[in-house]
SEFI-717937 format. One line per field, with one value per residue (C-alpha): x, y, z. Coordinates in nm, 2 decimals. Example, Ala and Ser with C-alpha at 12.3 -4.5 7.8 and 13.67 -1.06 7.14 Angstrom:
BEGIN
c1: 1.23, 1.37
c2: -0.45, -0.11
c3: 0.78, 0.71
// end
This chain:
BEGIN
c1: 0.00, 0.13, 0.22, 0.10, 0.22, -0.04, 0.00, -0.25, -0.28, -0.42, -0.19, 0.11, 0.13, 0.27, 0.23, 0.24, -0.06, -0.08, -0.38, -0.52, -0.58, -0.95, -0.95, -1.09, -0.85, -0.81, -0.95, -0.98, -0.67, -0.63, -0.48, -0.70, -1.00, -1.04, -1.09, -0.76, -0.55, -0.37, -0.15, 0.22, 0.37, 0.75, 0.99, 1.08, 1.45, 1.54, 1.90, 1.99, 2.33, 2.51, 2.59, 2.23, 1.91, 1.88, 2.13, 2.11, 2.21, 2.55, 2.61, 2.94, 2.99, 3.30, 3.06, 2.94, 3.29, 3.38, 3.16, 3.32, 3.68, 3.59, 3.48, 3.80, 4.02, 3.86, 3.93, 4.29, 4.37, 4.25, 4.53, 4.48, 4.50, 4.81, 5.01, 4.91, 5.19, 5.29, 5.20, 5.45, 5.35, 5.65, 5.67, 5.94, 6.24
c2: 0.00, 0.35, 0.60, 0.95, 1.27, 1.52, 1.88, 2.09, 2.44, 2.57, 2.45, 2.33, 1.97, 1.73, 1.35, 1.03, 0.80, 0.45, 0.42, 0.19, 0.34, 0.30, 0.48, 0.84, 1.13, 1.27, 1.62, 1.67, 1.75, 1.52, 1.82, 2.12, 1.94, 2.17, 2.05, 2.19, 1.88, 1.86, 1.59, 1.68, 1.56, 1.51, 1.41, 1.04, 0.97, 0.73, 0.68, 0.49, 0.33, 0.12, 0.14, 0.18, 0.00, -0.01, -0.10, 0.26, 0.42, 0.58, 0.51, 0.67, 0.84, 0.62, 0.31, 0.43, 0.47, 0.12, -0.03, 0.21, 0.12, -0.25, -0.21, 0.00, -0.26, -0.53, -0.34, -0.26, -0.62, -0.77, -0.82, -0.84, -1.18, -1.08, -1.01, -1.34, -1.53, -1.86, -2.17, -2.44, -2.75, -2.97, -3.08, -2.82, -3.05
c3: 0.00, -0.08, 0.19, 0.13, 0.30, 0.41, 0.54, 0.71, 0.56, 0.89, 1.16, 0.95, 1.08, 0.83, 0.86, 0.66, 0.62, 0.46, 0.23, -0.04, -0.38, -0.33, 0.01, 0.01, 0.04, 0.39, 0.43, 0.80, 1.01, 1.31, 1.52, 1.46, 1.31, 1.01, 0.65, 0.53, 0.46, 0.13, -0.02, -0.04, -0.37, -0.35, -0.62, -0.62, -0.56, -0.85, -0.95, -1.26, -1.24, -1.50, -1.86, -1.98, -2.03, -2.41, -2.68, -2.81, -2.47, -2.46, -2.83, -2.93, -3.27, -3.31, -3.32, -3.66, -3.79, -3.69, -3.96, -4.22, -4.11, -4.13, -4.50, -4.57, -4.42, -4.63, -4.95, -4.85, -4.75, -5.08, -5.33, -5.71, -5.87, -6.07, -5.75, -5.58, -5.42, -5.57, -5.37, -5.30, -5.49, -5.44, -5.81, -5.89, -5.82
// end
């Protein structure tokens, strides 16, 4: 069950109250008895640690260049057929 924080606008008391979602919102202050309670909305403290949650998180620009350098290295490593090295066949003697 969620815990809600309430504050009285009349007397200034602030307290936490555990409620179901289906329970009605509190309106009457337990201290002064007036209908001046309001829910206090506070930011949730979420901290995401780690390298990321999706494959596209923290993608570096160099990751795109890697595919280009791979294709360039393929073309520079290939040698023309006329410059191929002879193979040792053993029938030269």
